[in-house]
C-alpha positions as CSV (number, residue, x, y, z in Angstrom):
1,M,62.7,103.1,52.9
2,W,64.8,101.5,55.5
3,I,66.4,98.9,52.1
4,F,68.0,101.8,50.8
5,R,69.6,104.0,53.3
6,T,73.2,102.9,54.5
7,S,75.2,102.6,57.3
8,P,78.2,105.4,58.0
9,T,80.9,103.2,58.0
10,W,83.7,101.4,55.6
11,A,83.2,97.7,56.8
12,S,80.8,97.0,54.1
13,L,83.6,98.0,51.0
14,L,85.3,94.7,51.5
15,P,82.4,92.2,51.8
16,R,80.4,94.1,48.7
17,L,84.1,93.9,46.7
18,I,84.7,90.3,47.3
19,L,81.1,88.8,46.5
20,A,81.6,91.6,43.1
21,I,85.1,89.9,42.3
22,T,83.5,86.7,42.8
23,F,80.0,87.1,40.5
24,V,80.6,89.2,38.2
25,P,82.7,86.7,36.1
26,A,80.2,83.9,37.5
27,G,77.4,85.7,36.2
28,W,79.5,86.8,32.8
29,Y,80.8,83.1,32.4
30,K,76.5,82.2,32.7
31,I,75.2,84.9,30.5
32,S,77.8,84.3,27.7
33,D,76.9,80.4,26.9
34,F,72.9,80.9,28.4
35,Q,71.6,78.6,26.3
36,S,73.5,75.7,26.9
37,K,74.0,76.8,30.9
38,A,70.3,76.8,30.4
39,I,69.2,73.3,29.0
40,A,72.0,71.9,31.4
41,W,70.2,73.4,34.9
42,N,67.2,72.2,33.2
43,I,68.7,68.5,32.6
44,N,70.8,68.4,35.7
45,F,68.3,70.3,38.3
46,G,64.8,70.6,36.7
47,F,65.4,74.6,36.8
48,P,63.1,76.6,33.5
49,T,64.9,78.8,31.4
50,W,63.0,81.7,32.9
51,M,64.5,80.3,36.2
52,T,68.2,80.4,35.4
53,G,68.1,83.5,33.6
54,V,66.9,85.0,37.4
55,A,69.5,83.5,38.8
56,V,72.1,84.2,36.0
57,F,70.9,88.3,36.3
58,V,71.4,88.1,40.2
59,E,74.9,87.2,40.0
60,F,76.0,89.6,37.1
61,F,73.8,92.4,37.4
62,G,73.7,92.0,41.7
63,G,77.6,91.8,41.6
64,I,77.5,95.0,39.7
65,A,75.5,96.5,41.9
66,L,77.3,95.4,44.9
67,A,80.9,96.9,43.2
68,L,79.0,100.3,42.8
69,G,77.1,100.1,46.1
70,L,73.5,100.1,44.6
71,L,71.0,99.0,45.9
72,T,73.3,97.0,48.2
73,R,70.5,95.4,50.7
74,L,68.3,94.2,47.5
75,A,71.4,92.9,45.7
76,A,72.4,90.9,49.1
77,F,69.4,89.2,49.3
78,G,69.6,88.0,45.8
79,I,72.8,86.6,46.2
80,I,71.2,84.9,49.2
81,A,68.7,83.3,47.4
82,V,70.9,82.0,44.6
83,M,73.2,80.8,46.6
84,S,70.8,79.0,49.3
85,V,69.5,77.3,46.3
86,G,72.9,76.0,44.9
87,I,73.3,74.3,48.1
88,W,70.1,73.1,48.4
89,V,70.0,71.7,44.7
90,A,73.5,71.5,43.5
91,H,76.1,71.5,46.7
92,L,74.4,69.7,50.0
93,D,75.4,66.0,49.6
94,D,79.3,67.0,48.5
95,G,79.4,67.6,51.6
96,F,81.0,70.6,54.2
97,F,84.5,69.9,53.7
98,P,85.7,73.9,52.1
99,T,86.0,73.4,49.0
100,Y,85.1,74.8,45.7
101,D,82.6,72.0,45.1
102,T,80.9,71.8,48.8
103,Y,78.9,74.2,50.2
104,A,81.2,75.7,52.6
105,Y,82.2,77.9,49.8
106,Q,78.8,79.1,49.3
107,L,77.9,79.7,53.1
108,C,80.7,81.9,53.0
109,L,79.6,84.3,50.0
110,I,76.1,83.7,52.0
111,G,77.8,85.2,54.9
112,L,79.2,88.1,53.6
113,A,75.6,89.0,51.8
114,Y,74.5,88.4,55.2
115,V,76.8,91.3,56.8
116,L,75.7,93.5,53.3
117,I,71.6,93.5,54.3
118,F,72.4,94.9,58.0
119,I,75.0,97.6,57.1
120,G,74.1,98.4,53.6
121,G,76.5,99.7,51.3
122,G,78.2,101.7,53.6
123,N,80.3,104.9,53.0
124,L,81.4,104.2,49.5
125,S,78.5,103.6,47.7
126,L,75.8,105.4,45.4
127,D,73.5,104.3,48.3
128,K,75.2,106.9,50.4
129,R,75.1,109.3,48.0
130,F,71.4,108.5,46.4
131,F,69.2,107.6,49.1
C-alpha cells in the first residue's frame, strides 16, 4: 500500500528529526500531567478527555514514529491534524507574527509534516526496511 512505502531519498531525514525533537517532549510534557491538561483543555476549549488523549498520543507516539521513520506518512498526517486543530482553536486569534504563541509556528510544523506525507520516511527509516 502506498501509505507505507517511501521514496529513496535522504531529504526526509531533517524534517523527521525536527518534528520528533519538537513533538516527543511536547507529548511527554502532556502525558506526565495528563489529568490537569485534560481538565484545562476541557475548560478552555471544550475538549472531552478522549480528544485530549488522542492529541497527546499523536504528539508523543507520532513523534517517536517520525524519529524512527515508522509509519511516517500516517504520523505526519496525525501531526497535521493536531496542529490544524491547534491553530483553529487556540492560536488563530493571536495573529500570524512568527513567535511561539501565534499560528506561524504551527504552520511551519505543518509544512514539515506535509513534506513527509509526499516523500515518506526516506532511506534511513524503518518504512524502507519493512515496506
